[in-house]
Biotite code that builds the C-alpha atoms (Angstrom):
import biotite.structure as struc

atoms = struc.array([
    struc.Atom([-93.245, 11.295, 1.838], chain_id="A", res_id=1, res_name="MET", atom_name="CA", element="C"),
    struc.Atom([-96.319, 10.970, 3.135], chain_id="A", res_id=2, res_name="PRO", atom_name="CA", element="C"),
    struc.Atom([-97.976, 6.354, 2.834], chain_id="A", res_id=3, res_name="GLN", atom_name="CA", element="C"),
    struc.Atom([-100.765, 6.146, 0.231], chain_id="A", res_id=4, res_name="ARG", atom_name="CA", element="C"),
    struc.Atom([-103.767, 3.362, 1.109], chain_id="A", res_id=5, res_name="PHE", atom_name="CA", element="C"),
    struc.Atom([-105.673, 2.553, -1.987], chain_id="A", res_id=6, res_name="GLY", atom_name="CA", element="C"),
    struc.Atom([-105.155, 2.224, -5.710], chain_id="A", res_id=7, res_name="ARG", atom_name="CA", element="C"),
    struc.Atom([-100.853, 0.907, -6.351], chain_id="A", res_id=8, res_name="PRO", atom_name="CA", element="C"),
    struc.Atom([-99.747, 4.696, -7.426], chain_id="A", res_id=9, res_name="GLY", atom_name="CA", element="C"),
    struc.Atom([-98.019, 4.277, -11.217], chain_id="A", res_id=10, res_name="LEU", atom_name="CA", element="C"),
    struc.Atom([-94.687, 2.499, -10.385], chain_id="A", res_id=11, res_name="LEU", atom_name="CA", element="C"),
    struc.Atom([-95.969, -0.625, -8.537], chain_id="A", res_id=12, res_name="GLY", atom_name="CA", element="C"),
    struc.Atom([-99.324, -0.655, -11.468], chain_id="A", res_id=13, res_name="THR", atom_name="CA", element="C"),
    struc.Atom([-96.030, -1.615, -13.491], chain_id="A", res_id=14, res_name="ILE", atom_name="CA", element="C"),
    struc.Atom([-94.527, -4.418, -11.849], chain_id="A", res_id=15, res_name="ALA", atom_name="CA", element="C"),
    struc.Atom([-98.247, -6.049, -11.222], chain_id="A", res_id=16, res_name="SER", atom_name="CA", element="C"),
    struc.Atom([-98.338, -5.983, -14.875], chain_id="A", res_id=17, res_name="THR", atom_name="CA", element="C"),
    struc.Atom([-94.523, -7.079, -14.905], chain_id="A", res_id=18, res_name="ALA", atom_name="CA", element="C"),
    struc.Atom([-95.059, -10.510, -12.999], chain_id="A", res_id=19, res_name="VAL", atom_name="CA", element="C"),
    struc.Atom([-98.281, -11.160, -14.305], chain_id="A", res_id=20, res_name="ILE", atom_name="CA", element="C"),
    struc.Atom([-97.169, -12.666, -17.440], chain_id="A", res_id=21, res_name="PRO", atom_name="CA", element="C"),
    struc.Atom([-93.183, -13.744, -15.878], chain_id="A", res_id=22, res_name="GLY", atom_name="CA", element="C"),
    struc.Atom([-95.379, -15.676, -13.585], chain_id="A", res_id=23, res_name="THR", atom_name="CA", element="C"),
    struc.Atom([-97.387, -16.970, -16.768], chain_id="A", res_id=24, res_name="ALA", atom_name="CA", element="C"),
    struc.Atom([-94.560, -17.419, -18.806], chain_id="A", res_id=25, res_name="ILE", atom_name="CA", element="C"),
    struc.Atom([-92.834, -20.000, -16.050], chain_id="A", res_id=26, res_name="ALA", atom_name="CA", element="C"),
    struc.Atom([-95.882, -21.702, -14.694], chain_id="A", res_id=27, res_name="VAL", atom_name="CA", element="C"),
    struc.Atom([-96.121, -22.590, -19.318], chain_id="A", res_id=28, res_name="SER", atom_name="CA", element="C"),
    struc.Atom([-92.703, -24.139, -19.068], chain_id="A", res_id=29, res_name="ASN", atom_name="CA", element="C"),
    struc.Atom([-92.630, -25.835, -16.362], chain_id="A", res_id=30, res_name="ARG", atom_name="CA", element="C"),
    struc.Atom([-95.995, -27.855, -17.583], chain_id="A", res_id=31, res_name="VAL", atom_name="CA", element="C"),
    struc.Atom([-94.668, -28.656, -21.149], chain_id="A", res_id=32, res_name="GLU", atom_name="CA", element="C"),
    struc.Atom([-90.893, -29.560, -19.722], chain_id="A", res_id=33, res_name="ARG", atom_name="CA", element="C"),
    struc.Atom([-93.206, -32.182, -17.628], chain_id="A", res_id=34, res_name="ARG", atom_name="CA", element="C"),
    struc.Atom([-95.281, -33.174, -20.522], chain_id="A", res_id=35, res_name="ASP", atom_name="CA", element="C"),
    struc.Atom([-92.256, -33.840, -22.201], chain_id="A", res_id=36, res_name="THR", atom_name="CA", element="C"),
    struc.Atom([-90.697, -36.537, -19.426], chain_id="A", res_id=37, res_name="ARG", atom_name="CA", element="C"),
    struc.Atom([-94.119, -37.358, -18.487], chain_id="A", res_id=38, res_name="ARG", atom_name="CA", element="C"),
    struc.Atom([-94.837, -39.007, -22.471], chain_id="A", res_id=39, res_name="GLN", atom_name="CA", element="C"),
    struc.Atom([-90.613, -39.983, -22.978], chain_id="A", res_id=40, res_name="ALA", atom_name="CA", element="C"),
    struc.Atom([-90.751, -41.822, -19.803], chain_id="A", res_id=41, res_name="ALA", atom_name="CA", element="C"),
    struc.Atom([-94.565, -43.873, -21.789], chain_id="A", res_id=42, res_name="ALA", atom_name="CA", element="C"),
    struc.Atom([-92.962, -44.059, -24.662], chain_id="A", res_id=43, res_name="GLN", atom_name="CA", element="C"),
    struc.Atom([-89.636, -46.911, -25.139], chain_id="A", res_id=44, res_name="PRO", atom_name="CA", element="C"),
    struc.Atom([-86.812, -46.455, -26.171], chain_id="A", res_id=45, res_name="HIS", atom_name="CA", element="C"),
    struc.Atom([-87.123, -47.816, -30.015], chain_id="A", res_id=46, res_name="ARG", atom_name="CA", element="C"),
    struc.Atom([-84.331, -45.885, -30.390], chain_id="A", res_id=47, res_name="GLY", atom_name="CA", element="C"),
    struc.Atom([-81.471, -47.472, -27.809], chain_id="A", res_id=48, res_name="LEU", atom_name="CA", element="C"),
    struc.Atom([-82.780, -51.108, -28.245], chain_id="A", res_id=49, res_name="ALA", atom_name="CA", element="C"),
    struc.Atom([-81.255, -51.166, -31.937], chain_id="A", res_id=50, res_name="THR", atom_name="CA", element="C"),
    struc.Atom([-77.710, -50.413, -33.061], chain_id="A", res_id=51, res_name="ALA", atom_name="CA", element="C"),
    struc.Atom([-76.992, -49.173, -36.327], chain_id="A", res_id=52, res_name="PRO", atom_name="CA", element="C"),
    struc.Atom([-76.215, -51.710, -38.998], chain_id="A", res_id=53, res_name="PRO", atom_name="CA", element="C"),
    struc.Atom([-72.446, -52.030, -40.084], chain_id="A", res_id=54, res_name="PRO", atom_name="CA", element="C"),
    struc.Atom([-71.273, -49.831, -42.843], chain_id="A", res_id=55, res_name="PRO", atom_name="CA", element="C"),
    struc.Atom([-70.581, -51.265, -45.906], chain_id="A", res_id=56, res_name="ALA", atom_name="CA", element="C"),
    struc.Atom([-67.618, -52.426, -46.769], chain_id="A", res_id=57, res_name="PRO", atom_name="CA", element="C"),
    struc.Atom([-65.907, -50.383, -49.439], chain_id="A", res_id=58, res_name="THR", atom_name="CA", element="C"),
    struc.Atom([-65.210, -52.348, -52.506], chain_id="A", res_id=59, res_name="PRO", atom_name="CA", element="C"),
    struc.Atom([-61.318, -52.009, -53.684], chain_id="A", res_id=60, res_name="ALA", atom_name="CA", element="C"),
    struc.Atom([-60.724, -49.645, -56.605], chain_id="A", res_id=61, res_name="PRO", atom_name="CA", element="C"),
    struc.Atom([-62.129, -50.624, -59.324], chain_id="A", res_id=62, res_name="ALA", atom_name="CA", element="C"),
    struc.Atom([-58.200, -49.174, -61.138], chain_id="A", res_id=63, res_name="GLY", atom_name="CA", element="C"),
    struc.Atom([-56.323, -50.999, -58.360], chain_id="A", res_id=64, res_name="THR", atom_name="CA", element="C"),
    struc.Atom([-57.383, -54.525, -59.708], chain_id="A", res_id=65, res_name="ASP", atom_name="CA", element="C"),
    struc.Atom([-57.557, -54.345, -63.166], chain_id="A", res_id=66, res_name="ARG", atom_name="CA", element="C"),
    struc.Atom([-54.072, -53.092, -62.552], chain_id="A", res_id=67, res_name="VAL", atom_name="CA", element="C"),
    struc.Atom([-53.230, -55.985, -60.345], chain_id="A", res_id=68, res_name="SER", atom_name="CA", element="C"),
    struc.Atom([-55.032, -58.691, -63.286], chain_id="A", res_id=69, res_name="GLN", atom_name="CA", element="C"),
    struc.Atom([-53.004, -56.783, -65.883], chain_id="A", res_id=70, res_name="LEU", atom_name="CA", element="C"),
    struc.Atom([-49.345, -57.284, -63.896], chain_id="A", res_id=71, res_name="ALA", atom_name="CA", element="C"),
    struc.Atom([-50.651, -61.193, -63.390], chain_id="A", res_id=72, res_name="GLN", atom_name="CA", element="C"),
    struc.Atom([-51.156, -61.417, -68.122], chain_id="A", res_id=73, res_name="LEU", atom_name="CA", element="C"),
    struc.Atom([-47.644, -59.985, -68.383], chain_id="A", res_id=74, res_name="ALA", atom_name="CA", element="C"),
    struc.Atom([-46.156, -61.836, -65.911], chain_id="A", res_id=75, res_name="GLU", atom_name="CA", element="C"),
    struc.Atom([-47.866, -64.636, -68.207], chain_id="A", res_id=76, res_name="LEU", atom_name="CA", element="C"),
    struc.Atom([-47.467, -62.893, -70.754], chain_id="A", res_id=77, res_name="GLU", atom_name="CA", element="C"),
    struc.Atom([-42.891, -62.957, -70.022], chain_id="A", res_id=78, res_name="THR", atom_name="CA", element="C"),
    struc.Atom([-43.304, -67.200, -69.757], chain_id="A", res_id=79, res_name="GLN", atom_name="CA", element="C"),
    struc.Atom([-44.767, -67.490, -72.679], chain_id="A", res_id=80, res_name="ALA", atom_name="CA", element="C"),
    struc.Atom([-47.668, -69.947, -71.062], chain_id="A", res_id=81, res_name="LEU", atom_name="CA", element="C"),
    struc.Atom([-50.883, -67.794, -73.188], chain_id="A", res_id=82, res_name="PRO", atom_name="CA", element="C"),
    struc.Atom([-50.663, -67.480, -77.031], chain_id="A", res_id=83, res_name="THR", atom_name="CA", element="C"),
    struc.Atom([-51.157, -64.003, -78.637], chain_id="A", res_id=84, res_name="GLU", atom_name="CA", element="C"),
    struc.Atom([-54.766, -64.105, -79.485], chain_id="A", res_id=85, res_name="GLU", atom_name="CA", element="C"),
    struc.Atom([-55.537, -65.566, -75.806], chain_id="A", res_id=86, res_name="GLU", atom_name="CA", element="C"),
    struc.Atom([-53.267, -62.493, -74.862], chain_id="A", res_id=87, res_name="LEU", atom_name="CA", element="C"),
    struc.Atom([-55.999, -60.031, -76.532], chain_id="A", res_id=88, res_name="ALA", atom_name="CA", element="C"),
    struc.Atom([-58.812, -61.469, -75.255], chain_id="A", res_id=89, res_name="THR", atom_name="CA", element="C"),
    struc.Atom([-58.104, -61.623, -71.770], chain_id="A", res_id=90, res_name="GLU", atom_name="CA", element="C"),
    struc.Atom([-57.076, -57.765, -72.079], chain_id="A", res_id=91, res_name="LYS", atom_name="CA", element="C"),
    struc.Atom([-59.787, -56.898, -73.984], chain_id="A", res_id=92, res_name="ALA", atom_name="CA", element="C"),
    struc.Atom([-62.040, -58.383, -70.790], chain_id="A", res_id=93, res_name="ARG", atom_name="CA", element="C"),
    struc.Atom([-60.166, -56.433, -68.597], chain_id="A", res_id=94, res_name="ILE", atom_name="CA", element="C"),
    struc.Atom([-60.175, -53.815, -70.040], chain_id="A", res_id=95, res_name="LEU", atom_name="CA", element="C"),
    struc.Atom([-63.651, -54.260, -70.539], chain_id="A", res_id=96, res_name="GLU", atom_name="CA", element="C"),
    struc.Atom([-64.084, -54.516, -66.870], chain_id="A", res_id=97, res_name="VAL", atom_name="CA", element="C"),
])
């Protein structure tokens, strides 16, 4: 096949058309990465300097606390220390909380 001189043929035109956008995208991505690195280097690392606050302690379930209080009240009742009225008042207070 004879060699052509002058303007590129169909394949040459397609190849150069594909190369131009590919090069533009590669350059654009490189510029964007460079700018991102520069911005990161210019800004202090705010998030890394301070540690997050520790999680708040979880309170004991209210049901367990009430049960233990009622158990203590029952022990006092078996020893006959409080009067009937005092027992009723304490039970009402515990169960309302």
